[in-house]
Every structure is written in structure tokens, then in C-alpha cells.
Backbone bond lengths (Angstrom), bond angles and torsions (degrees), N, CA, C in turn:
res aa  C-N    CA-C-N  psi(-1)  N-CA   C-N-CA  omega(-1)  CA-C   N-CA-C  phi
1 M - - - 1.468 - - 1.543 106.50 -
2 T 1.320 116.32 138.10 1.451 121.14 175.12 1.473 111.44 -118.47
3 K 1.332 115.85 136.19 1.488 120.21 172.94 1.456 110.54 -103.93
4 I 1.320 117.26 133.25 1.480 121.65 -177.18 1.551 103.47 -127.45
5 Q 1.300 112.88 131.90 1.448 120.43 173.80 1.491 109.54 -104.69
6 I 1.321 116.68 121.96 1.548 121.12 -179.76 1.499 111.01 -122.94
7 D 1.207 121.99 141.52 1.482 128.35 171.71 1.517 104.83 -97.56
8 L 1.360 110.79 121.36 1.463 120.17 175.48 1.439 114.79 -102.64
9 S 1.277 116.79 139.30 1.523 120.91 176.98 1.507 103.19 -68.48
10 E 1.392 112.78 168.38 1.427 120.13 179.78 1.549 111.47 -55.67
11 N 1.341 114.30 -45.44 1.481 122.79 -179.09 1.519 111.96 -64.76
12 E 1.415 114.69 -43.56 1.425 114.64 179.86 1.493 110.44 -69.98
13 D 1.323 120.84 -29.84 1.462 121.29 174.25 1.504 113.76 -62.68
14 K 1.366 112.88 -42.12 1.482 119.31 175.84 1.555 112.26 -58.03
15 I 1.278 116.96 -44.75 1.463 125.15 -178.67 1.517 108.31 -61.04
16 V 1.333 118.34 -48.88 1.403 120.10 176.73 1.469 113.37 -60.62
17 E 1.347 118.81 -43.54 1.399 123.56 176.96 1.531 115.85 -56.47
18 V 1.314 114.73 -47.83 1.501 124.61 175.44 1.517 108.11 -58.77
19 Y 1.305 119.14 -47.63 1.511 122.24 -176.57 1.556 106.94 -63.51
20 K 1.282 119.04 -40.14 1.442 124.19 178.85 1.486 109.80 -60.12
21 I 1.290 118.02 -46.92 1.527 123.52 -174.20 1.573 107.30 -69.11
22 I 1.360 116.46 -47.41 1.451 119.30 -176.20 1.463 112.10 -65.63
23 N 1.322 121.25 -29.62 1.412 128.39 178.79 1.576 115.98 -91.87
24 N 1.235 112.09 2.69 1.643 118.77 -178.19 1.463 106.29 53.75
25 L 1.369 123.19 46.43 1.436 122.44 172.33 1.548 110.41 -94.27
26 K 1.319 112.03 156.56 1.502 117.86 -172.89 1.592 110.90 -83.61
27 S 1.298 113.81 -27.81 1.544 111.44 -175.97 1.557 108.35 -145.37
28 K 1.332 112.59 165.82 1.464 115.75 175.89 1.487 112.25 -71.38
29 E 1.300 119.05 -20.19 1.456 119.47 176.95 1.531 108.44 -70.44
30 E 1.273 118.60 -41.59 1.463 122.10 171.91 1.508 112.66 -58.67
31 A 1.253 119.63 -43.91 1.447 127.64 176.17 1.518 108.59 -55.51
32 I 1.338 116.90 -53.80 1.443 118.93 -175.71 1.545 112.29 -61.93
33 K 1.424 114.19 -41.48 1.428 119.51 179.50 1.560 110.02 -59.57
34 D 1.289 114.38 -40.52 1.459 120.09 176.45 1.535 117.57 -66.60
35 M 1.348 111.12 -37.03 1.509 119.00 -177.12 1.552 108.90 -74.80
36 I 1.282 122.93 -29.71 1.407 123.34 -175.07 1.556 109.75 -69.32
37 K 1.262 118.23 -26.13 1.542 124.37 177.88 1.488 111.88 -51.52
38 Y 1.344 116.37 -26.45 1.480 120.73 -178.09 1.514 114.79 -86.74
39 F 1.296 118.18 2.46 1.466 118.31 -179.26 1.492 112.47 -115.34
40 K 1.254 113.46 151.89 1.573 121.39 171.85 1.482 108.61 -115.58
41 V 1.252 116.67 133.19 1.519 122.51 -170.38 1.589 106.05 -120.31
42 K 1.277 112.31 134.67 1.415 117.68 165.53 1.520 114.99 -121.75
43 I 1.233 121.52 120.21 1.429 125.65 -174.51 1.511 109.56 -94.77
44 I 1.330 114.72 121.59 1.534 120.64 -178.69 1.555 107.07 -120.67
45 P 1.270 115.43 109.20 1.490 120.31 178.40 1.561 111.41 -66.68
46 E 1.279 114.36 141.42 1.495 116.86 -175.76 1.482 110.06 -103.34
47 K 1.344 115.72 -40.41 1.487 123.06 -171.35 1.520 110.25 -109.01
48 I 1.319 117.23 65.64 1.438 121.78 179.55 1.522 112.83 -145.26
49 N 1.263 121.46 142.84 1.427 123.30 -179.48 1.568 102.19 -72.32
50 K 1.188 120.93 119.18 1.477 125.64 179.44 1.510 112.59 -79.34
51 E 1.270 118.52 -5.97 1.408 121.08 179.74 1.542 109.07 -96.84
52 E 1.406 118.49 -0.96 1.473 119.76 178.88 1.547 108.15 -68.94
53 E 1.296 117.33 147.30 1.387 123.20 -179.89 1.544 113.78 -65.15
54 F 1.313 118.75 -36.36 1.488 122.10 179.30 1.575 106.73 -69.94
55 Y 1.253 122.84 -33.18 1.420 123.12 175.47 1.569 114.48 -63.96
56 K 1.337 112.58 -44.49 1.487 118.36 176.71 1.527 110.02 -63.21
57 K 1.342 118.61 -41.34 1.468 120.49 175.91 1.512 115.00 -63.16
58 A 1.390 111.02 -40.07 1.507 113.25 174.50 1.466 115.43 -58.98
59 L 1.330 118.11 -37.81 1.415 117.46 -177.33 1.520 112.00 -66.43
60 N 1.349 119.84 -31.83 1.440 123.41 170.13 1.508 121.93 -88.96
61 F 1.319 113.43 10.68 1.445 122.02 -174.81 1.563 111.00 -55.74
62 G 1.326 119.13 -41.85 1.405 121.68 -178.44 1.548 114.86 -80.16
63 G 1.296 116.04 -8.15 1.500 120.80 -177.61 1.541 108.69 78.79
64 D 1.317 110.25 -176.38 1.501 115.33 178.14 1.430 108.88 -84.70
65 K 1.320 118.69 127.39 1.442 127.36 -178.75 1.518 107.67 -111.36
66 K 1.259 116.72 77.54 1.568 121.82 -179.09 1.437 109.62 -105.44
């Protein structure tokens, strides 16, 4: 399990609150957990030596998805 602390702007907080109410959720944490299912994330490291062996292995971690 991972705990993440995020600072929401006033507008972001309102969006999460509305989502929580519309979907009959008990907390904003539940709302955010549900909301993130709609996003796809790609992490691209900026400060890493791309010639390192562990980096090359990490790129192929998921295997070929054809």
C-alpha cells in the first residue's frame, strides 16, 4: 500500500467533493482512488543514464504487449 499526500487547489478540491457526492462515496480519498482509474500514466526519467543496464531492463519490464 502506498500513501500519497497531495495539495489540491480550491477548484480541484471542489471537483473531488462533487465527484464524491455524485458517486455516494464516504471520503475524498475514495473519490480520488476512483478518479485515477480514468488516467493512463507514463513515467519518463529525466536525470538517469539511459545506457545503464537497469534502465534498459526497466523499459522491457512489462514485456512486449502486441
